[in-house]
Legacy VTK file of the C-alpha trace (Angstrom):
# vtk DataFile Version 3.0
C-alpha trace
ASCII
DATASET POLYDATA
POINTS 199 float
-56.565 106.227 184.435
-59.793 108.265 184.191
-62.712 107.607 187.137
-66.088 108.036 185.272
-68.537 110.434 187.743
-71.269 108.412 187.367
-69.181 105.173 189.402
-68.348 107.574 191.836
-71.950 108.375 192.530
-72.686 104.673 193.016
-69.873 104.080 195.052
-71.084 106.638 197.154
-74.392 105.290 197.362
-72.766 102.020 198.808
-71.193 103.485 201.441
-74.275 105.761 202.539
-76.321 102.969 202.345
-74.351 100.455 204.375
-74.781 99.591 208.267
-70.735 99.538 208.138
-69.507 102.594 206.713
-65.847 102.230 208.009
-65.706 98.665 206.959
-66.014 100.038 203.080
-64.077 103.183 203.073
-61.233 100.615 204.103
-61.708 100.182 200.058
-60.577 103.154 199.624
-57.081 102.974 201.614
-54.464 104.550 199.605
-52.511 101.117 199.722
-55.518 99.229 198.739
-56.052 101.668 195.661
-52.481 102.034 194.780
-52.458 98.025 194.640
-55.304 97.657 192.573
-54.103 100.230 189.896
-50.864 98.507 189.964
-52.612 95.203 188.533
-54.885 97.284 185.985
-51.669 98.559 184.536
-50.077 95.406 184.633
-52.630 93.241 183.149
-52.506 95.599 179.924
-49.106 93.584 178.909
-50.514 90.310 179.020
-54.119 90.545 179.011
-56.344 89.740 175.590
-56.798 92.460 173.646
-60.595 91.634 172.618
-63.461 90.740 175.416
-62.108 89.079 178.409
-64.278 88.273 181.060
-63.231 87.750 184.594
-63.742 86.624 188.219
-61.997 88.171 191.180
-62.152 86.091 193.879
-62.135 87.610 197.300
-63.975 90.301 195.401
-64.353 92.347 198.636
-66.570 95.443 198.077
-66.202 95.422 194.157
-63.755 98.375 193.597
-61.259 96.410 191.924
-64.134 94.931 189.598
-65.167 98.944 189.241
-62.022 99.858 188.334
-61.261 97.268 185.705
-64.465 98.391 183.849
-63.232 101.870 184.003
-60.072 101.360 182.480
-59.472 101.153 179.186
-59.007 96.729 179.183
-61.665 95.040 176.917
-64.265 93.234 179.043
-67.247 91.370 178.682
-67.963 90.843 182.098
-66.855 89.957 185.707
-68.160 88.234 188.263
-66.789 88.830 191.938
-66.665 86.167 194.627
-66.173 86.768 198.136
-67.375 84.425 201.137
-68.828 87.173 203.418
-72.264 87.703 202.577
-72.246 91.630 203.208
-70.242 92.114 200.253
-72.701 91.359 197.578
-75.011 93.925 197.879
-72.088 96.530 198.253
-70.287 95.228 195.378
-73.264 95.213 193.215
-74.325 98.822 194.304
-70.438 99.349 193.544
-70.816 98.507 189.825
-74.710 99.190 189.261
-74.057 100.402 185.843
-72.635 97.202 184.651
-75.110 94.902 187.017
-77.792 96.822 185.194
-76.129 95.825 181.623
-75.448 92.402 183.124
-72.473 92.742 182.871
-71.156 92.346 186.414
-72.579 89.993 189.468
-71.257 89.932 192.923
-71.931 86.354 194.608
-71.611 84.995 197.878
-69.280 81.475 197.520
-65.808 80.126 199.176
-63.606 80.555 196.583
-62.343 76.979 197.124
-65.812 75.539 196.137
-66.807 77.992 193.543
-68.054 76.415 190.376
-66.629 77.822 186.888
-69.871 78.037 184.455
-68.082 80.260 181.803
-64.544 80.215 181.121
-63.011 83.352 182.215
-59.595 84.479 180.241
-58.787 85.976 183.951
-58.716 85.271 187.176
-57.374 87.037 189.751
-57.254 86.972 193.700
-55.857 89.320 195.495
-56.715 88.127 198.643
-54.086 85.243 198.859
-52.573 85.813 202.493
-56.192 85.478 203.834
-56.728 81.960 203.225
-54.700 78.346 204.097
-52.193 77.068 202.182
-54.047 74.195 201.868
-57.372 75.714 200.807
-55.133 78.365 198.359
-53.916 74.822 196.778
-57.441 73.677 195.833
-58.814 76.975 194.963
-55.471 77.044 192.300
-55.977 73.351 191.221
-60.250 74.585 190.363
-59.166 77.656 187.925
-59.579 76.661 184.006
-56.432 75.293 182.789
-55.604 77.962 179.907
-56.343 81.035 182.015
-54.496 83.800 183.046
-54.368 83.827 186.774
-53.357 87.357 188.765
-52.723 86.570 192.014
-51.454 89.327 195.353
-50.217 88.716 198.790
-47.934 90.618 201.156
-45.797 90.579 204.247
-48.321 92.238 206.556
-48.140 90.867 209.650
-51.711 90.777 211.011
-54.076 88.750 212.568
-56.471 88.146 209.512
-53.543 87.852 207.470
-52.954 84.166 208.022
-50.427 83.207 205.662
-48.396 86.277 204.469
-45.523 85.638 202.098
-42.358 86.777 203.514
-40.836 87.542 200.321
-41.733 87.515 196.043
-39.643 84.491 195.772
-41.688 83.092 199.088
-44.705 84.060 197.354
-44.104 82.303 193.845
-43.017 79.017 196.354
-46.869 79.340 197.873
-48.263 79.703 194.156
-46.752 76.744 191.947
-47.618 78.117 188.716
-46.220 79.156 185.690
-45.082 82.774 186.032
-45.338 85.317 183.334
-44.272 88.367 185.365
-43.356 88.915 188.960
-43.502 92.064 190.583
-43.474 94.035 194.288
-44.953 97.196 195.194
-43.305 98.766 198.211
-45.936 100.591 200.447
-45.816 102.403 204.036
-46.676 99.246 205.869
-45.868 96.396 203.551
-44.767 95.305 200.641
-47.597 94.067 198.242
-46.034 91.111 196.124
-47.667 89.916 192.342
-47.773 87.388 190.234
-49.061 86.992 186.825
-49.271 83.587 184.715
-50.647 80.236 184.356
-51.224 76.889 185.256
LINES 1 200
199 0 1 2 3 4 5 6 7 8 9 10 11 12 13 14 15 16 17 18 19 20 21 22 23 24 25 26 27 28 29 30 31 32 33 34 35 36 37 38 39 40 41 42 43 44 45 46 47 48 49 50 51 52 53 54 55 56 57 58 59 60 61 62 63 64 65 66 67 68 69 70 71 72 73 74 75 76 77 78 79 80 81 82 83 84 85 86 87 88 89 90 91 92 93 94 95 96 97 98 99 100 101 102 103 104 105 106 107 108 109 110 111 112 113 114 115 116 117 118 119 120 121 122 123 124 125 126 127 128 129 130 131 132 133 134 135 136 137 138 139 140 141 142 143 144 145 146 147 148 149 150 151 152 153 154 155 156 157 158 159 160 161 162 163 164 165 166 167 168 169 170 171 172 173 174 175 176 177 178 179 180 181 182 183 184 185 186 187 188 189 190 191 192 193 194 195 196 197 198
């Protein structure tokens, strides 16, 4: 995948303008980027060949959205949802070109209370280890029935990960969706698990 220099310049603006630069730079750790590129590559097998509307839950600083826009996947619009209000301005800066075009919007919201005001062909959550099973079940229940769902979790046991998966099989049980594809990616500190499917 080729990265466009104009997008990179807005990434630099987001970092430069931040009061917590080190936190934003965590979005660009090797494991983070590898996991996002892996998701995008896997998505091509299942995504629509026409325009896709996407909602990313746990969208964080907007790096996944920016990489998706720079991929060859046909995308009409992306909404990035995160409960941390500091992520909103950063994500909108990271995706400034698409925000100006009306194709990107970052919002501050608890994913369990998010209301879909358009049909998303694709719903993504790469932060499944950050929410309890109860919240996860509520969030999954709210996803429109015919949306494709892409989920990522891991077995990295640190305090901020409140519900890790101990294996890919464990993650599938946690998620309780019809699975098209179940994959794992070995990284230096942990294994990343990914499920693609529908309710």
